[in-house]
KEPADO-288732 format. One line per 5 residues: number of its first residue (from 1); their letters; for each residue x, y, z of N, C-alpha, C. Coordinates in steps of 0.2 Angstrom, whole numbers, plus 5000, padded with zeros to 4 digits. Layout:
BEGIN
NUM> a> X/Y/Z/X/Y/Z/X/Y/Z | ...
This chain:
BEGIN
1> mkhfl> 5158/4842/5211/5154/4839/5205/5147/4836/5208 | 5148/4833/5214/5143/4830/5217/5138/4835/5219 | 5140/4841/5222/5136/4846/5224/5132/4849/5218 | 5135/4848/5212/5132/4851/5206/5126/4846/5204 | 5128/4840/5203/5123/4835/5200/5117/4834/5204
6> vpnma> 5118/4833/5211/5112/4831/5215/5106/4836/5215 | 5108/4843/5216/5102/4847/5215/5099/4848/5208 | 5103/4847/5203/5101/4848/5196/5097/4842/5194 | 5099/4836/5196/5096/4830/5195/5089/4830/5199 | 5089/4833/5205/5082/4833/5208/5077/4838/5204
11> rlmva> 5080/4843/5202/5076/4848/5198/5073/4845/5192 | 5078/4841/5188/5076/4837/5182/5070/4832/5184 | 5071/4829/5189/5066/4824/5191/5059/4827/5193 | 5059/4833/5196/5053/4837/5197/5050/4839/5191 | 5054/4841/5186/5051/4844/5180/5048/4838/5176
16> vglfl> 5052/4832/5176/5049/4826/5172/5042/4824/5176 | 5042/4824/5182/5036/4822/5186/5030/4827/5184 | 5032/4833/5184/5026/4838/5182/5024/4837/5175 | 5029/4836/5171/5027/4835/5164/5022/4829/5163 | 5024/4823/5167/5020/4817/5166/5013/4818/5169
21> nvsqa> 5013/4822/5175/5007/4823/5178/5002/4827/5173 | 5005/4833/5170/5001/4837/5166/4999/4833/5160 | 5003/4828/5157/5002/4824/5151/4996/4819/5153 | 4997/4816/5159/4992/4812/5161/4985/4815/5162 | 4985/4821/5165/4979/4825/5166/4976/4826/5159
26> fadea> 4980/4828/5155/4977/4830/5148/4974/4824/5145 | 4978/4818/5145/4975/4812/5142/4969/4810/5146 | 4968/4810/5152/4962/4808/5156/4956/4813/5154 | 4958/4819/5152/4952/4824/5151/4950/4822/5143 | 4954/4821/5139/4953/4821/5132/4952/4814/5129
31> qlsag> 4953/4809/5132/4954/4802/5130/4947/4799/5128 | 4946/4797/5122/4939/4793/5120/4939/4786/5123 | 4933/4785/5126/4932/4778/5129/4927/4774/5124 | 4930/4769/5122/4926/4765/5117/4920/4762/5121 | 4921/4760/5127/4915/4757/5131/4910/4762/5132
36> dtawm> 4912/4768/5135/4907/4773/5136/4903/4775/5129 | 4907/4775/5124/4904/4777/5117/4899/4772/5115 | 4901/4765/5116/4896/4760/5114/4890/4760/5118 | 4890/4761/5124/4884/4762/5129/4880/4768/5127 | 4883/4774/5125/4879/4780/5124/4876/4779/5117
41> ltata> 4879/4776/5112/4876/4774/5106/4870/4770/5107 | 4870/4765/5111/4864/4761/5113/4859/4765/5116 | 4861/4769/5121/4856/4773/5125/4853/4778/5121 | 4856/4781/5116/4853/4786/5112/4848/4783/5107 | 4849/4777/5105/4844/4773/5101/4838/4771/5105
46> lvlfm> 4839/4769/5112/4834/4768/5116/4829/4774/5118 | 4832/4780/5118/4828/4785/5120/4824/4787/5114 | 4827/4787/5108/4823/4788/5102/4817/4783/5101 | 4819/4777/5103/4814/4771/5103/4808/4773/5107 | 4809/4777/5113/4804/4779/5117/4798/4783/5114
51> tipgl> 4800/4787/5109/4796/4792/5106/4792/4788/5100 | 4797/4785/5095/4794/4781/5090/4797/4775/5090 | 4794/4770/5092/4786/4769/5092/4783/4770/5099 | 4787/4770/5105/4784/4769/5111/4779/4774/5113 | 4780/4780/5114/4775/4785/5116/4770/4786/5110
56> slfya> 4771/4785/5104/4766/4785/5099/4761/4780/5100 | 4763/4774/5101/4758/4769/5102/4754/4769/5109 | 4758/4772/5114/4755/4773/5120/4749/4778/5120 | 4750/4783/5116/4745/4788/5115/4740/4786/5110 | 4742/4783/5105/4737/4781/5099/4732/4776/5102
61> gmvra> 4734/4772/5107/4729/4767/5109/4723/4770/5114 | 4725/4776/5117/4720/4779/5121/4715/4784/5118 | 4717/4786/5112/4712/4791/5108/4707/4787/5105 | 4701/4790/5102/4696/4787/5099/4699/4785/5092 | 4696/4780/5089/4698/4777/5083/4699/4782/5077
66> knvls> 4695/4787/5077/4695/4792/5072/4701/4797/5072 | 4705/4796/5078/4710/4801/5079/4717/4797/5080 | 4717/4791/5078/4723/4787/5079/4729/4789/5075 | 4728/4790/5069/4733/4792/5064/4736/4799/5066 | 4731/4804/5068/4733/4810/5069/4738/4811/5075
71> vlmqc> 4737/4806/5080/4742/4806/5086/4749/4803/5083 | 4749/4798/5079/4755/4795/5077/4758/4800/5072 | 4755/4804/5068/4757/4809/5064/4761/4814/5067 | 4758/4816/5073/4760/4822/5077/4767/4820/5080 | 4767/4814/5083/4774/4811/5086/4779/4810/5081
76> ftita> 4777/4808/5075/4782/4806/5070/4785/4813/5067 | 4780/4818/5066/4783/4824/5063/4787/4828/5068 | 4785/4828/5074/4789/4831/5080/4796/4828/5080 | 4796/4822/5079/4803/4819/5079/4807/4822/5073 | 4804/4823/5067/4808/4826/5062/4810/4833/5063
81> lmtil> 4805/4837/5065/4805/4844/5066/4810/4846/5071 | 4810/4842/5077/4815/4844/5083/4822/4842/5081 | 4823/4837/5077/4829/4835/5075/4833/4841/5071 | 4829/4844/5066/4832/4849/5062/4833/4855/5066 | 4828/4857/5070/4829/4863/5074/4835/4862/5080
86> walyg> 4835/4856/5082/4841/4855/5087/4848/4856/5084 | 4848/4853/5078/4854/4854/5074/4856/4861/5072 | 4851/4865/5070/4852/4871/5068/4854/4876/5073 | 4850/4876/5079/4852/4881/5084/4850/4878/5091 | 4846/4873/5092/4844/4871/5099/4849/4869/5103
91> ysiaf> 4854/4865/5100/4860/4862/5104/4864/4868/5106 | 4865/4873/5102/4869/4879/5104/4866/4883/5110 | 4859/4884/5109/4856/4887/5115/4857/4884/5121 | 4856/4877/5121/4857/4873/5127/4864/4872/5130 | 4868/4871/5125/4875/4868/5127/4881/4872/5124
96> ggegm> 4879/4878/5121/4884/4881/5117/4889/4886/5120 | 4887/4888/5127/4891/4893/5130/4890/4892/5138 | 4892/4897/5141/4892/4897/5149/4888/4902/5152 | 4883/4905/5149/4878/4910/5152/4874/4907/5157 | 4871/4911/5161/4867/4909/5167/4860/4906/5164
101> ywggl> 4858/4909/5158/4851/4908/5156/4851/4905/5149 | 4856/4905/5145/4856/4902/5139/4863/4901/5136 | 4864/4896/5132/4871/4894/5130/4874/4898/5125 | 4870/4902/5121/4873/4907/5116/4873/4903/5109 | 4876/4906/5104/4876/4904/5097/4883/4901/5095
106> dklfl> 4887/4899/5100/4894/4897/5097/4894/4891/5093 | 4889/4887/5095/4888/4880/5091/4882/4880/5086 | 4881/4886/5084/4875/4887/5079/4877/4883/5073 | 4872/4879/5070/4873/4875/5064/4878/4869/5066 | 4879/4868/5072/4883/4862/5075/4891/4864/5073
111> rgvtv> 4892/4871/5073/4899/4873/5072/4904/4870/5077 | 4909/4867/5075/4914/4864/5080/4912/4857/5082 | 4906/4855/5080/4905/4848/5082/4907/4843/5076 | 4913/4841/5077/4916/4837/5072/4917/4830/5074 | 4920/4826/5069/4921/4819/5071/4927/4818/5076
116> dslsg> 4931/4823/5077/4936/4822/5082/4934/4826/5089 | 4929/4830/5089/4927/4833/5095/4924/4829/5101 | 4926/4830/5107/4924/4825/5112/4920/4829/5117 | 4915/4826/5120/4911/4828/5126/4913/4823/5132 | 4918/4825/5136/4920/4820/5141/4924/4814/5138
121> sipet> 4921/4808/5139/4925/4802/5136/4921/4800/5130 | 4916/4803/5127/4912/4801/5121/4913/4806/5116 | 4911/4805/5109/4911/4810/5104/4906/4815/5105 | 4907/4821/5104/4902/4826/5105/4896/4825/5100 | 4897/4822/5094/4892/4820/5090/4887/4815/5094
126> vfmtf> 4889/4811/5098/4885/4806/5101/4881/4810/5107 | 4885/4814/5111/4882/4818/5116/4876/4823/5113 | 4878/4826/5107/4873/4830/5104/4867/4826/5102 | 4867/4820/5099/4862/4816/5097/4858/4813/5103 | 4861/4811/5108/4858/4809/5114/4853/4815/5117
131> qmtfa> 4856/4821/5117/4852/4826/5120/4846/4828/5115 | 4848/4827/5108/4842/4828/5103/4836/4824/5105 | 4838/4817/5107/4832/4813/5108/4828/4815/5114 | 4831/4819/5119/4827/4822/5124/4823/4828/5121 | 4826/4832/5117/4822/4837/5114/4817/4835/5109
136> iitpa> 4817/4829/5107/4811/4826/5103/4806/4823/5108 | 4807/4820/5113/4802/4817/5117/4798/4822/5121 | 4802/4827/5123/4798/4832/5128/4792/4835/5124 | 4793/4838/5119/4787/4841/5115/4782/4836/5113 | 4784/4830/5112/4780/4825/5110/4775/4823/5115
141> livga> 4778/4823/5122/4774/4822/5127/4768/4826/5128 | 4768/4833/5126/4763/4838/5126/4757/4836/5122 | 4758/4832/5117/4753/4830/5112/4747/4827/5116 | 4749/4823/5121/4743/4819/5124/4738/4824/5128 | 4740/4830/5129/4736/4835/5133/4731/4838/5128
146> faerm> 4732/4839/5122/4728/4842/5117/4725/4837/5112 | 4726/4831/5113/4724/4826/5108/4717/4827/5105 | 4716/4826/5099/4709/4826/5096/4706/4833/5094 | 4710/4838/5095/4707/4844/5094/4711/4850/5092 | 4718/4849/5091/4722/4855/5089/4724/4854/5081
151> kfsam> 4724/4860/5078/4726/4860/5071/4733/4857/5070 | 4734/4854/5065/4741/4851/5063/4746/4857/5062 | 4744/4862/5058/4749/4867/5057/4750/4871/5063 | 4745/4872/5067/4746/4876/5074/4751/4872/5078 | 4750/4865/5078/4754/4861/5082/4762/4862/5080
156> lwfmg> 4763/4862/5074/4770/4863/5071/4773/4869/5074 | 4769/4875/5073/4772/4881/5075/4773/4881/5083 | 4768/4879/5086/4769/4879/5094/4775/4875/5096 | 4776/4869/5093/4781/4865/5095/4788/4868/5093 | 4789/4871/5087/4795/4874/5085/4797/4880/5090
161> lwltl> 4792/4884/5091/4793/4890/5095/4794/4887/5103 | 4791/4882/5105/4792/4880/5112/4799/4877/5113 | 4801/4873/5108/4808/4871/5109/4813/4877/5109 | 4812/4882/5105/4816/4888/5105/4816/4892/5111 | 4810/4893/5114/4810/4898/5119/4809/4895/5126
166> vyapi> 4807/4888/5126/4806/4885/5133/4811/4880/5134 | 4811/4874/5130/4815/4868/5131/4822/4870/5131 | 4825/4873/5126/4832/4874/5126/4835/4878/5131 | 4831/4884/5133/4834/4888/5138/4834/4884/5145 | 4828/4881/5147/4828/4877/5153/4833/4872/5153
171> thwvw> 4834/4868/5148/4840/4863/5148/4846/4866/5150 | 4847/4872/5147/4854/4876/5149/4854/4878/5156 | 4848/4880/5159/4848/4882/5166/4850/4876/5171 | 4848/4870/5169/4849/4864/5173/4856/4860/5171 | 4857/4859/5165/4863/4855/5163/4868/4859/5159
176> gdggw> 4867/4865/5157/4872/4868/5153/4877/4871/5158 | 4883/4872/5155/4889/4875/5159/4887/4883/5161 | 4887/4884/5167/4885/4891/5169/4878/4892/5171 | 4873/4887/5169/4866/4887/5170/4865/4889/5178 | 4860/4893/5179/4859/4896/5186/4856/4890/5190
181> lgnmg> 4852/4886/5188/4849/4881/5192/4854/4875/5194 | 4858/4874/5189/4864/4869/5190/4869/4872/5195 | 4871/4878/5194/4875/4881/5199/4872/4882/5206 | 4866/4882/5207/4863/4882/5213/4863/4875/5217 | 4864/4870/5213/4865/4863/5215/4859/4859/5215
186> ildfa> 4854/4860/5210/4848/4856/5209/4850/4849/5207 | 4847/4844/5209/4848/4837/5207/4843/4835/5202 | 4845/4835/5196/4840/4833/5191/4844/4828/5186 | 4845/4822/5187/4849/4818/5184/4847/4817/5176 | 4841/4816/5175/4839/4814/5168/4833/4818/5166
191> ggtvv> 4831/4823/5170/4825/4827/5167/4819/4828/5170 | 4819/4827/5177/4812/4828/5180/4810/4835/5179 | 4814/4840/5180/4812/4847/5178/4812/4849/5171 | 4818/4847/5168/4819/4849/5160/4814/4845/5156 | 4812/4839/5157/4808/4836/5153/4800/4835/5155
196> hinag> 4799/4832/5161/4793/4830/5163/4788/4836/5166 | 4791/4840/5171/4787/4846/5173/4786/4851/5168 | 4791/4852/5164/4791/4856/5158/4786/4854/5153 | 4785/4848/5151/4780/4846/5147/4773/4846/5150 | 4773/4843/5156/4767/4843/5159/4763/4849/5160
201> iagli> 4767/4855/5162/4764/4861/5163/4762/4864/5156 | 4766/4863/5151/4764/4866/5145/4758/4862/5142 | 4757/4856/5144/4751/4852/5142/4745/4855/5145 | 4746/4856/5152/4740/4859/5155/4738/4865/5152 | 4743/4870/5151/4741/4876/5148/4738/4875/5141
206> aalvl> 4740/4871/5137/4737/4870/5131/4730/4867/5131 | 4729/4863/5136/4722/4860/5137/4717/4865/5139 | 4720/4870/5143/4715/4875/5146/4714/4880/5140 | 4719/4882/5136/4718/4887/5131/4714/4884/5126 | 4715/4878/5124/4711/4875/5118/4703/4874/5121
211> gkrkg> 4703/4872/5127/4696/4871/5129/4695/4863/5129 | 4689/4861/5131/4687/4854/5132/4685/4851/5125 | 4686/4845/5124/4684/4842/5118/4676/4842/5118 | 4673/4842/5112/4666/4842/5111/4663/4836/5114 | 4659/4837/5119/4655/4831/5122/4659/4830/5129
216> yptsp> 4665/4832/5130/4668/4830/5137/4665/4835/5142 | 4664/4832/5148/4665/4825/5150/4658/4821/5150 | 4653/4823/5147/4646/4820/5147/4646/4814/5142 | 4649/4814/5137/4649/4809/5132/4655/4804/5133 | 4654/4798/5132/4659/4793/5133/4664/4793/5128
221> mpphn> 4671/4793/5130/4676/4793/5125/4681/4788/5127 | 4679/4782/5126/4684/4776/5128/4690/4775/5124 | 4695/4773/5126/4701/4772/5122/4699/4767/5117 | 4703/4768/5111/4701/4764/5105/4704/4757/5105 | 4711/4757/5108/4714/4750/5108/4719/4750/5113
226> lgytm> 4717/4747/5119/4722/4747/5125/4728/4742/5124 | 4727/4738/5119/4733/4734/5117/4739/4738/5115 | 4737/4743/5110/4742/4748/5108/4745/4751/5114 | 4741/4753/5119/4744/4757/5125/4748/4753/5129 | 4746/4747/5130/4751/4742/5134/4757/4741/5131
231> igaam> 4757/4740/5124/4763/4739/5120/4768/4745/5121 | 4765/4751/5120/4768/4757/5120/4771/4758/5127 | 4768/4757/5132/4770/4757/5139/4776/4753/5140 | 4776/4747/5138/4781/4742/5138/4788/4745/5135 | 4787/4748/5129/4792/4751/5125/4795/4756/5129
236> lwvgw> 4791/4760/5132/4793/4766/5136/4798/4763/5142 | 4795/4758/5145/4799/4755/5151/4806/4753/5149 | 4806/4749/5143/4813/4747/5141/4817/4753/5139 | 4814/4757/5135/4818/4763/5132/4821/4768/5138 | 4817/4768/5143/4819/4772/5149/4825/4771/5152
241> fgfna> 4828/4765/5151/4835/4763/5154/4840/4767/5150 | 4839/4769/5143/4843/4773/5140/4842/4780/5142 | 4836/4782/5144/4835/4789/5147/4838/4790/5153 | 4838/4786/5158/4841/4787/5165/4848/4784/5165 | 4849/4778/5164/4856/4776/5164/4861/4779/5159
246> gsela> 4858/4781/5153/4862/4785/5149/4864/4792/5151 | 4860/4795/5155/4862/4801/5157/4868/4802/5162 | 4871/4796/5164/4878/4797/5167/4883/4798/5161 | 4881/4797/5155/4886/4798/5149/4892/4793/5150 | 4892/4788/5153/4897/4783/5154/4894/4776/5156
251> angta> 4898/4771/5155/4897/4764/5157/4900/4763/5163 | 4897/4765/5169/4900/4764/5175/4895/4762/5181 | 4897/4762/5187/4893/4760/5193/4887/4765/5193 | 4888/4771/5192/4882/4776/5193/4876/4774/5188 | 4879/4772/5182/4874/4770/5176/4870/4764/5178
256> gmama> 4874/4759/5181/4871/4753/5184/4866/4754/5189 | 4868/4758/5194/4863/4760/5199/4857/4763/5196 | 4858/4768/5192/4852/4771/5188/4847/4766/5185 | 4850/4761/5182/4846/4756/5179/4842/4752/5184 | 4845/4750/5190/4842/4747/5195/4837/4750/5198
261> vtqia> 4838/4757/5200/4833/4761/5203/4827/4762/5199 | 4828/4763/5192/4823/4764/5187/4818/4758/5187 | 4821/4752/5187/4817/4746/5187/4812/4746/5193 | 4816/4747/5199/4812/4746/5206/4806/4751/5206 | 4808/4758/5205/4803/4763/5206/4797/4762/5201
266> taaaa> 4798/4760/5195/4793/4759/5190/4788/4753/5192 | 4791/4748/5194/4787/4742/5197/4783/4744/5203 | 4786/4748/5207/4782/4750/5213/4776/4755/5211 | 4778/4759/5207/4772/4764/5205/4767/4760/5201 | 4769/4755/5197/4763/4752/5193/4759/4748/5198
271> lgwmf> 4762/4745/5203/4758/4741/5208/4754/4746/5212 | 4757/4752/5214/4754/4757/5218/4747/4760/5215 | 4748/4761/5208/4742/4764/5205/4737/4758/5204 | 4739/4752/5203/4734/4746/5202/4730/4745/5208 | 4734/4745/5214/4730/4744/5220/4725/4750/5222
276> cewls> 4728/4756/5221/4723/4762/5222/4717/4761/5218 | 4718/4759/5212/4712/4758/5207/4707/4753/5209 | 4711/4747/5211/4707/4741/5213/4703/4743/5219 | 4706/4747/5224/4702/4748/5230/4696/4753/5229 | 4697/4758/5224/4692/4763/5223/4687/4761/5218
281> hgkps> 4689/4757/5213/4684/4756/5208/4682/4748/5208 | 4685/4744/5212/4683/4737/5212/4687/4732/5208 | 4690/4735/5202/4694/4731/5198/4700/4734/5196 | 4706/4731/5195/4712/4734/5192/4711/4734/5184 | 4714/4739/5181/4714/4739/5174/4721/4739/5170
286> vlgia> 4721/4738/5164/4727/4738/5160/4729/4745/5159 | 4724/4750/5158/4726/4757/5157/4729/4759/5164 | 4726/4757/5169/4729/4760/5176/4736/4757/5177 | 4737/4751/5176/4744/4749/5178/4749/4751/5173 | 4747/4752/5167/4752/4755/5162/4753/4763/5164
291> sgavg> 4748/4766/5166/4749/4773/5168/4753/4774/5174 | 4752/4769/5179/4756/4769/5185/4764/4768/5183 | 4765/4763/5179/4772/4762/5177/4775/4768/5174 | 4772/4772/5170/4774/4778/5167/4775/4783/5172 | 4771/4784/5177/4772/4788/5182/4778/4787/5187
296> glvai> 4779/4780/5188/4785/4779/5191/4792/4780/5187 | 4791/4779/5181/4797/4781/5176/4799/4788/5177 | 4793/4792/5177/4794/4800/5177/4797/4802/5184 | 4794/4799/5189/4797/4801/5196/4804/4799/5197 | 4806/4793/5195/4813/4791/5197/4818/4795/5192
301> tpasg> 4816/4798/5187/4820/4801/5182/4825/4806/5185 | 4823/4811/5189/4827/4816/5192/4832/4813/5197 | 4830/4807/5200/4833/4804/5206/4838/4799/5204 | 4837/4796/5198/4841/4790/5196/4848/4790/5197 | 4851/4796/5197/4859/4796/5198/4861/4797/5205
306> svgpm> 4856/4798/5210/4858/4799/5217/4855/4796/5222 | 4850/4791/5221/4846/4788/5226/4848/4780/5226 | 4847/4777/5231/4848/4770/5232/4841/4766/5230 | 4842/4759/5231/4836/4755/5229/4830/4756/5234 | 4831/4757/5240/4825/4758/5245/4822/4765/5244
311> galai> 4826/4770/5242/4824/4777/5240/4819/4776/5234 | 4822/4772/5229/4818/4772/5223/4811/4768/5224 | 4811/4763/5229/4805/4760/5231/4800/4765/5234 | 4802/4769/5238/4798/4774/5241/4795/4779/5236 | 4800/4782/5232/4798/4786/5226/4793/4783/5222
316> giaag> 4794/4777/5220/4789/4773/5216/4782/4773/5219 | 4782/4771/5225/4775/4771/5228/4772/4777/5229 | 4776/4783/5230/4773/4789/5231/4770/4792/5224 | 4774/4790/5219/4772/4792/5212/4766/4788/5210 | 4765/4782/5211/4759/4778/5209/4753/4781/5212
321> vgcfl> 4753/4782/5219/4747/4785/5222/4746/4792/5220 | 4751/4796/5220/4750/4803/5218/4748/4804/5211 | 4750/4801/5206/4748/4801/5200/4741/4799/5199 | 4739/4793/5202/4733/4791/5202/4728/4796/5204 | 4729/4799/5210/4725/4804/5213/4724/4810/5208
326> aattl> 4730/4812/5205/4730/4818/5201/4726/4817/5194 | 4727/4811/5192/4723/4809/5185/4716/4808/5186 | 4714/4806/5192/4707/4805/5193/4703/4810/5198 | 4705/4810/5204/4701/4815/5209/4703/4822/5207 | 4709/4824/5206/4711/4831/5205/4708/4834/5198
331> krkig> 4709/4830/5193/4706/4831/5186/4699/4832/5186 | 4695/4828/5190/4688/4828/5190/4686/4835/5194 | 4689/4836/5199/4687/4842/5203/4689/4849/5200 | 4694/4849/5196/4696/4855/5193/4692/4856/5186 | 4691/4850/5183/4687/4850/5177/4691/4851/5170
336> yddsl> 4697/4851/5170/4701/4852/5164/4701/4846/5160 | 4702/4847/5153/4702/4841/5149/4709/4840/5146 | 4713/4837/5150/4719/4835/5148/4718/4828/5145 | 4718/4827/5139/4715/4821/5136/4718/4815/5138 | 4725/4814/5139/4728/4808/5140/4733/4809/5147
341> dvfgv> 4731/4814/5151/4734/4814/5158/4741/4816/5158 | 4743/4821/5153/4750/4823/5153/4752/4827/5160 | 4747/4831/5162/4748/4835/5168/4748/4830/5174 | 4743/4826/5174/4743/4821/5180/4748/4816/5181 | 4751/4814/5175/4757/4809/5176/4764/4812/5175
346> havgg> 4765/4817/5171/4771/4820/5170/4773/4826/5174 | 4768/4830/5175/4770/4836/5179/4770/4834/5187 | 4764/4830/5189/4764/4828/5196/4769/4823/5197 | 4770/4818/5193/4775/4813/5194/4782/4816/5194 | 4783/4821/5190/4790/4825/5190/4791/4829/5196
351> iigal> 4786/4832/5199/4786/4836/5205/4787/4831/5211 | 4784/4826/5211/4785/4821/5217/4792/4818/5217 | 4794/4817/5211/4801/4814/5210/4807/4819/5212 | 4806/4825/5209/4810/4831/5210/4811/4832/5218 | 4805/4833/5221/4806/4834/5229/4809/4828/5232
356> ltgvf> 4807/4822/5231/4809/4817/5235/4816/4815/5233 | 4819/4818/5227/4826/4817/5226/4830/4821/5231 | 4827/4826/5234/4830/4830/5239/4831/4827/5246 | 4826/4822/5246/4826/4818/5253/4830/4812/5252 | 4829/4808/5247/4832/4801/5247/4839/4801/5244
361> aaeal> 4842/4807/5241/4849/4807/5239/4853/4808/5245 | 4850/4809/5251/4855/4810/5257/4858/4803/5258 | 4864/4804/5261/4868/4798/5262/4865/4793/5267 | 4862/4796/5272/4859/4792/5277/4853/4788/5275 | 4851/4790/5269/4845/4786/5266/4847/4782/5260
366> ggtgf> 4853/4781/5260/4856/4776/5254/4858/4780/5248 | 4857/4787/5248/4859/4790/5242/4866/4793/5242 | 4868/4796/5237/4875/4798/5236/4876/4806/5235 | 4870/4810/5236/4870/4817/5234/4874/4821/5239 | 4873/4821/5245/4875/4826/5250/4876/4823/5257
371> gsgis> 4877/4827/5262/4877/4824/5269/4871/4821/5271 | 4871/4819/5278/4866/4816/5280/4861/4820/5285 | 4863/4826/5287/4859/4829/5292/4852/4832/5290 | 4848/4833/5294/4841/4836/5293/4842/4842/5289 | 4847/4846/5291/4847/4853/5288/4850/4852/5281
376> siagq> 4854/4847/5280/4856/4846/5273/4850/4844/5268 | 4846/4839/5271/4840/4837/5267/4835/4843/5266 | 4834/4847/5271/4830/4853/5270/4832/4858/5265 | 4839/4859/5265/4842/4863/5261/4841/4861/5253 | 4842/4854/5252/4842/4851/5246/4835/4851/5243
381> vqtqa> 4830/4850/5248/4823/4850/5246/4821/4857/5244 | 4824/4862/5247/4822/4869/5245/4825/4871/5239 | 4831/4868/5237/4834/4869/5230/4830/4866/5225 | 4827/4860/5226/4823/4857/5222/4817/4860/5221 | 4814/4863/5226/4808/4867/5225/4809/4873/5221
386> igiia> 4814/4877/5222/4816/4882/5218/4816/4881/5210 | 4819/4875/5209/4819/4873/5202/4812/4871/5199 | 4808/4868/5203/4801/4866/5201/4797/4872/5200 | 4798/4877/5205/4794/4883/5204/4796/4887/5198 | 4802/4888/5197/4805/4892/5191/4803/4889/5185
391> tivyt> 4803/4882/5184/4801/4879/5178/4793/4880/5177 | 4789/4879/5182/4782/4880/5182/4780/4887/5179 | 4783/4892/5182/4782/4899/5181/4784/4900/5174 | 4790/4899/5172/4793/4900/5165/4789/4897/5160 | 4788/4890/5160/4785/4887/5155/4778/4888/5154
396> givsf> 4775/4890/5160/4768/4891/5160/4766/4898/5157 | 4770/4903/5158/4769/4910/5155/4771/4910/5148 | 4777/4907/5146/4779/4907/5139/4774/4903/5135 | 4772/4897/5137/4768/4893/5134/4761/4896/5132 | 4758/4899/5137/4752/4903/5137/4753/4908/5131
401> illkv> 4758/4912/5131/4759/4918/5127/4759/4915/5120 | 4763/4909/5119/4764/4906/5112/4757/4904/5109 | 4754/4901/5114/4747/4898/5111/4742/4903/5110 | 4742/4909/5113/4738/4914/5112/4740/4918/5105 | 4746/4919/5104/4748/4922/5098/4747/4918/5092
406> idgvm> 4748/4911/5093/4746/4907/5087/4739/4907/5086 | 4735/4907/5091/4728/4907/5090/4725/4913/5087 | 4728/4919/5089/4727/4925/5085/4728/4925/5078 | 4734/4922/5076/4736/4923/5069/4733/4917/5065 | 4732/4911/5067/4730/4906/5063/4725/4901/5066
411> glrvn> 4723/4902/5072/4719/4898/5075/4722/4892/5078 | 4720/4889/5084/4723/4883/5087/4719/4877/5085 | 4712/4878/5085/4708/4872/5086/4704/4871/5079 | 4703/4864/5078/4699/4863/5072/4692/4865/5073 | 4688/4865/5068/4681/4867/5069/4677/4861/5071
416> eeqea> 4671/4862/5073/4667/4857/5076/4665/4851/5071 | 4665/4853/5065/4663/4848/5060/4670/4843/5059 | 4676/4846/5059/4682/4842/5059/4683/4838/5065 | 4681/4841/5071/4682/4837/5077/4677/4831/5077 | 4671/4832/5075/4666/4827/5075/4668/4821/5070
421> egldv> 4671/4823/5064/4673/4818/5059/4679/4814/5061 | 4683/4818/5065/4690/4815/5067/4695/4818/5063 | 4701/4819/5067/4707/4822/5063/4710/4818/5058 | 4709/4811/5058/4713/4807/5053/4710/4809/5046 | 4704/4809/5045/4701/4811/5039/4701/4819/5038
426> alhde> 4699/4822/5043/4699/4830/5042/4705/4833/5040 | 4711/4831/5044/4717/4834/5043/4722/4830/5038 | 4721/4824/5038/4726/4820/5034/4723/4815/5028 | 4716/4816/5028/4713/4812/5023/4714/4804/5023 | 4715/4802/5028/4717/4795/5029/4713/4792/5035
431> rgynl> 4712/4785/5035/4709/4782/5040/4713/4776/5043 | 4713/4775/5050/4717/4770/5053/4714/4764/5053 | 4708/4763/5050/4704/4757/5051/4700/4756/5044 | 4698/4750/5043/4695/4748/5036/4687/4748/5038 | 4683/4753/5035/4676/4753/5036/4673/4747/5034
436> sa> 4675/4743/5029/4672/4737/5027/4674/4731/5031 | 4679/4731/5035/4681/4726/5039/4676/4723/5044
């Protein structure tokens, strides 16, 4: 009897152990975390706050008074339009499948995204909406490059097509299951390539295709209200914690470090731009320190999940100096009219951040991304460069084609009379100020 019971009891215990392990693994995979969900609900609201009102006010303060409402209207309308397109098919293209280049249509019209479906430890509805806020702010960033001269109707068509053919596919490349850049090992924690390089290059192409504003650069075009710009920059700074720390999709140590490095890099970049401007122009400016802060926020975005505090400090300083030179010296030498420096801040800042992510994510430099050797760093920098080049080439070509097609069909630019009058009155029949005041 003993010889019969012992081996069978052993088999039973093994079977029970296997069952418990499988059950625990399933529970770990599918269990909703109230803490993670609460943080992601907050992060999602913070990222939406970045566009309306943050980016809207940041841009509105830098244009001339006759174009303030047009910029606010563009950002607000983009928020509404991208929300609908993301829900209809954008989310599916980005996250609906496992292809190398796009996610497919399995989640078309948010099919399968229910009250019970999960994405990791949070509801899929929360993940979908969090990613929606990224799809909102990325095209809204482009507005600053062509401010004061694009038709409102042409802007709507361009943004809708750009989300479909550029933003959603590149999002899948980097963050989607099976995406080719993600599989290659690119480090882009919160959107250096997906958001900032993508928007910055599209903005540059738009500025070149549309041409310069009437009177640029000989006529003075001072910002109408730098108070708005500083308030908007402050809102962006606060909201960016949702952008970066939220990209961990959990309330944990990585999210905490992402918040810390975001603060450090932003402060370093703000001071870096300020001191560069002080040395070159004799005085520090409100516009300069606000622009530097945004450049630091941009640069730390791809690195925020994999670098330490001192790496963030170095990235912030590099971004402050690099974005200052791009928005002043480079812009002046090339002669393009990027109205609000989308290319100089977002593309250049994104490139600096993406490349330096490959350096400071190394364990020897306080990061968490990979090994410490020189060869490891060189290999990761090479991977980062491939992602940068792929994003530049793809968004540059597709954005150019979209703009030329829309220009051929309906025209991109307002006429000279409308531009001189200002887009507020010419396109929206409203004024942002009282003539009798």
